[in-house]
VEXZAVO-199275 format. One record per residue (C-alpha): residue number from 1; x negated, z, y negated. Coordinates in pm, whole numbers. Layout:
residues N
<node NUM,<X,Z,Y>> ...
//
This chain:
residues 256
<node 1,<3867,854,2378>> <node 2,<3624,695,2621>> <node 3,<3271,813,2621>> <node 4,<2946,643,2732>> <node 5,<2873,772,3089>> <node 6,<2585,790,3326>> <node 7,<2584,825,3694>> <node 8,<2420,1143,3846>> <node 9,<2375,1301,4190>> <node 10,<2595,1598,4079>> <node 11,<2862,1367,3948>> <node 12,<2862,1170,4260>> <node 13,<2906,1479,4488>> <node 14,<3206,1595,4278>> <node 15,<3363,1261,4276>> <node 16,<3321,1202,4644>> <node 17,<3547,1511,4693>> <node 18,<3799,1353,4445>> <node 19,<3770,1018,4622>> <node 20,<3845,1185,4953>> <node 21,<4162,1349,4826>> <node 22,<4257,1020,4664>> <node 23,<4215,836,4987>> <node 24,<4425,1097,5161>> <node 25,<4698,1059,4899>> <node 26,<4699,679,4867>> <node 27,<4643,490,5200>> <node 28,<4718,146,5324>> <node 29,<5026,283,5497>> <node 30,<5187,440,5184>> <node 31,<5061,217,4899>> <node 32,<5405,59,4870>> <node 33,<5570,404,4853>> <node 34,<5754,439,4517>> <node 35,<5663,797,4490>> <node 36,<5284,733,4522>> <node 37,<5284,398,4359>> <node 38,<4946,213,4325>> <node 39,<4646,313,4127>> <node 40,<4563,-21,3946>> <node 41,<4210,53,3815>> <node 42,<4059,-223,3603>> <node 43,<3703,-264,3522>> <node 44,<3601,-498,3245>> <node 45,<3291,-691,3162>> <node 46,<3209,-670,2775>> <node 47,<3027,-976,2632>> <node 48,<3232,-1289,2689>> <node 49,<3525,-1094,2824>> <node 50,<3640,-839,2563>> <node 51,<3427,-943,2278>> <node 52,<3267,-1264,2140>> <node 53,<2928,-1131,2071>> <node 54,<2731,-1462,2133>> <node 55,<2618,-1523,1782>> <node 56,<2489,-1180,1709>> <node 57,<2295,-1175,2040>> <node 58,<2148,-1519,1981>> <node 59,<2056,-1430,1621>> <node 60,<1874,-1113,1735>> <node 61,<1684,-1316,2002>> <node 62,<1577,-1572,1737>> <node 63,<1479,-1287,1498>> <node 64,<1253,-1163,1784>> <node 65,<1105,-1511,1833>> <node 66,<1027,-1550,1470>> <node 67,<872,-1206,1454>> <node 68,<648,-1294,1750>> <node 69,<543,-1632,1605>> <node 70,<760,-1837,1843>> <node 71,<1005,-2121,1784>> <node 72,<1376,-2028,1761>> <node 73,<1606,-2147,2042>> <node 74,<1941,-2325,2025>> <node 75,<2255,-2108,2056>> <node 76,<2369,-2246,2387>> <node 77,<2024,-2219,2539>> <node 78,<2003,-1840,2464>> <node 79,<2359,-1787,2564>> <node 80,<2299,-1936,2911>> <node 81,<2061,-1638,2964>> <node 82,<2315,-1369,2871>> <node 83,<2483,-1155,3145>> <node 84,<2202,-987,3334>> <node 85,<2092,-729,3073>> <node 86,<1855,-722,2764>> <node 87,<1532,-707,2971>> <node 88,<1606,-1021,3177>> <node 89,<1746,-1189,2871>> <node 90,<1418,-1138,2696>> <node 91,<1222,-1229,2995>> <node 92,<1411,-1551,3043>> <node 93,<1369,-1644,2677>> <node 94,<995,-1588,2677>> <node 95,<941,-1761,3011>> <node 96,<745,-1699,3324>> <node 97,<409,-1741,3133>> <node 98,<477,-1427,2927>> <node 99,<298,-1099,3010>> <node 100,<473,-764,3076>> <node 101,<332,-619,2749>> <node 102,<470,-928,2554>> <node 103,<806,-885,2720>> <node 104,<817,-502,2652>> <node 105,<719,-557,2278>> <node 106,<971,-841,2244>> <node 107,<1243,-636,2395>> <node 108,<1190,-355,2151>> <node 109,<1205,-600,1855>> <node 110,<1523,-748,1984>> <node 111,<1692,-416,2041>> <node 112,<1594,-281,1702>> <node 113,<1738,-588,1532>> <node 114,<2040,-607,1750>> <node 115,<2126,-226,1671>> <node 116,<2144,-315,1312>> <node 117,<2332,-650,1341>> <node 118,<2554,-623,1656>> <node 119,<2874,-620,1439>> <node 120,<2790,-898,1190>> <node 121,<2996,-1165,1368>> <node 122,<3110,-995,1681>> <node 123,<3489,-977,1732>> <node 124,<3736,-905,1999>> <node 125,<3878,-1217,2158>> <node 126,<4239,-1302,2063>> <node 127,<4490,-1105,2273>> <node 128,<4237,-843,2385>> <node 129,<4382,-542,2211>> <node 130,<4735,-633,2281>> <node 131,<4652,-649,2648>> <node 132,<4460,-326,2645>> <node 133,<4749,-149,2466>> <node 134,<5007,-281,2726>> <node 135,<4766,-183,3014>> <node 136,<4706,154,2886>> <node 137,<4878,337,3180>> <node 138,<4618,184,3424>> <node 139,<4287,361,3468>> <node 140,<4042,129,3287>> <node 141,<3659,131,3214>> <node 142,<3402,-104,3098>> <node 143,<3109,-202,3313>> <node 144,<2851,-408,3140>> <node 145,<2484,-493,3171>> <node 146,<2454,-448,2793>> <node 147,<2284,-118,2678>> <node 148,<2527,165,2676>> <node 149,<2467,269,2315>> <node 150,<2534,-71,2181>> <node 151,<2831,-118,2394>> <node 152,<2989,210,2269>> <node 153,<2884,134,1906>> <node 154,<3072,-205,1918>> <node 155,<3383,-85,2103>> <node 156,<3411,198,1863>> <node 157,<3367,-29,1574>> <node 158,<3637,-262,1695>> <node 159,<3879,28,1770>> <node 160,<3882,-59,2143>> <node 161,<3699,239,2291>> <node 162,<4010,452,2301>> <node 163,<4157,245,2576>> <node 164,<3890,331,2830>> <node 165,<3820,627,3044>> <node 166,<3456,537,3046>> <node 167,<3204,296,2909>> <node 168,<2921,225,3136>> <node 169,<2611,3,3045>> <node 170,<2318,-159,3200>> <node 171,<2130,174,3162>> <node 172,<2393,386,3326>> <node 173,<2284,323,3676>> <node 174,<1974,255,3869>> <node 175,<2087,-99,3936>> <node 176,<2279,-351,3723>> <node 177,<2553,-579,3819>> <node 178,<2606,-761,4051>> <node 179,<2486,-456,4250>> <node 180,<2818,-270,4340>> <node 181,<2691,88,4296>> <node 182,<2800,112,3942>> <node 183,<3138,-14,4007>> <node 184,<3174,209,4316>> <node 185,<3075,511,4108>> <node 186,<3322,422,3834>> <node 187,<3620,388,4081>> <node 188,<3545,736,4220>> <node 189,<3542,861,3861>> <node 190,<3883,696,3815>> <node 191,<4028,825,4138>> <node 192,<4089,464,4271>> <node 193,<3968,268,4569>> <node 194,<3829,-98,4561>> <node 195,<4140,-247,4743>> <node 196,<4348,-133,4453>> <node 197,<4116,-240,4175>> <node 198,<4003,-549,3986>> <node 199,<3682,-657,3800>> <node 200,<3757,-877,3503>> <node 201,<3460,-1097,3369>> <node 202,<3347,-1414,3252>> <node 203,<3060,-1506,3469>> <node 204,<2933,-1530,3836>> <node 205,<2777,-1190,3785>> <node 206,<3137,-1030,3756>> <node 207,<3273,-1221,4047>> <node 208,<2971,-1118,4264>> <node 209,<3016,-758,4146>> <node 210,<3383,-761,4251>> <node 211,<3300,-903,4592>> <node 212,<3007,-671,4661>> <node 213,<3230,-374,4569>> <node 214,<3531,-496,4758>> <node 215,<3744,-544,4446>> <node 216,<3964,-822,4331>> <node 217,<3793,-1067,4108>> <node 218,<3967,-1194,3793>> <node 219,<3789,-1449,3568>> <node 220,<3864,-1543,3203>> <node 221,<3835,-1902,3127>> <node 222,<3696,-1842,2777>> <node 223,<3365,-1660,2716>> <node 224,<3012,-1781,2749>> <node 225,<2900,-1666,3099>> <node 226,<2798,-1906,3363>> <node 227,<3060,-1987,3634>> <node 228,<3021,-2173,3950>> <node 229,<3376,-2179,4094>> <node 230,<3261,-2336,4424>> <node 231,<2993,-2080,4482>> <node 232,<3162,-1770,4337>> <node 233,<3552,-1842,4331>> <node 234,<3753,-1567,4164>> <node 235,<4096,-1455,4295>> <node 236,<4264,-1542,3954>> <node 237,<4166,-1740,3654>> <node 238,<4331,-1648,3312>> <node 239,<4330,-1800,2974>> <node 240,<4397,-1485,2788>> <node 241,<4366,-1126,2873>> <node 242,<4739,-1063,2812>> <node 243,<4790,-1249,3132>> <node 244,<4653,-933,3314>> <node 245,<4982,-756,3209>> <node 246,<5190,-999,3410>> <node 247,<4957,-977,3712>> <node 248,<4981,-606,3702>> <node 249,<5364,-596,3676>> <node 250,<5390,-869,3942>> <node 251,<5157,-677,4169>> <node 252,<4930,-975,4213>> <node 253,<4622,-771,4294>> <node 254,<4546,-472,4520>> <node 255,<4671,-408,4875>> <node 256,<5026,-539,4965>> 
//
């Protein structure tokens, strides 16, 4: 079963050794070798990619707004702010005129409410578990800007945590997506290299993360993240996660 993970200096040192060994074993010159094959590591975003969590997040934001004497916001207005982590979500909702102490207090209220209600309406998108089961032979992990504890709680509750070697949240690393450091650390943990790996997500943040880390970017057409296809085009766009299985079998990502 996957566990929530945090990056560390000790872990990085150990995995740099593993990465060096992996690089010696799987190189651009022998990647098509049948004996070595290809390590097809896949990193998944969570909200809007694996799970439809929009309503529970919005409801917790509005609970915070009520508790702080503010007016509630429409679902789509709040949803447009999702993707950069809870602190930025709350800062965006409160606006530039809010103080740091107001944002900190509001964040605590939001997180407390969300911890109790993050499974009220949240469900896996159609085809997600089928796809993960079929992709089980590939090294897979979750990289989200959502807090790690909530991510693990939801994935365990939905029975999806067992498919991943690691679940990494917005508090697992010093910097959140689209900074590449988290993705790079995870690939070292999985014994993979960027050229053989893909980031799957529903927003510009995920495409930018893939680009910054040297990975292939695969975008789902559903979800609720913001996508600007002109500014941040993905390598592939898919309607359902089950299409990943065909991409993997057809060797449509990674080094050729």
